[in-house]
Residue, then its C-alpha position, 0 to 999 in steps of 0.5 A: m500500500r502506498n503512502k498518499k500523504g507522503e506523496l502529497g507532501e512531496g508535491i507541495m515541496m516541489i511547488y515551493r522549490l519551483v517558485l524559489i527557482t523562478i524567483i532566483a531566475v527572475v532576480v538574475l535576469g533582472m540584474s543582468a538587464i540593468f547592466y546590458d546596453y540595448h543600444i549598441n552603436v557600431r557605426n564608428e567601427e563600420a566607418t573605420i572598416l569602410t575607410k580601410k576598404v577605400v584606402n586599399c581600393v584607391s591606393p593599393e601599395g601606397v601608389v595612386f594613379l590619378d588617371n584611373i580614378p573616374e569622376e563619378n560613382f567611383f566608390s560604389e562601382y569600382c570599390g564596391v561600397n554599397n549604399v553610398d548615396e543613401r547612408i554613407f558619405i566618402g570623401v578623399t582629398f589629395i594634398d601636396i605636401g611640398n612647398t605649396g600645400d595645395i589640394v591636388a585632387e578631391f573626390s567625394q560621393g554620397d550625401s554631404g548635405i545639411g543632415w550631416i551638419k546638423s549632427f555635429d556638436l559645437a566642438g565639431r564631433l559627431e553626436k553620440h549614437r547618431y552617426g559614425q565617423s572616421r578620418k584618417s590621413y596617409l602619405v602616398v605617391l600620386i602619379d598624374n600624367g606620369i608625374k610623381k608627387d608625394v601627397l597626403m591622402r585624407v579619407e573621411v567616411l560618415v555612416s548614418h542610420e541603418a537603411 
């Protein structure tokens, strides 16, 4: 003959154990949710990666052939960067590092309009969690019509919201 009172007591204790485990799980998940950041901004890293991709496309091995760079849609067609017109701005400027310091050539693609200007704060930095930005400068050799020049290549990439 089975002890039905013992089985009933064991079932009631199991309910208390399940309630205790549930309370502990809710406390642990609640504590982790406090420290978990829901809004992770990866736009700066995306801008840095795009900067490296543009530099490797424009000046492989540190040499730029100015004659090979088309005037329009260079970054989207030749370098394979998608969404340039919609959410990405890429600008490349070549500055003569000789005596003049003049701009030798300048290429840009994407939206450089008022939307980017509004996103800057008073110190010239982009607002946090809004846009990603990367500005890098590299010393490269520019070949224009067979003439070699040492130039400073400035690359700026801005990345807006996800499309």
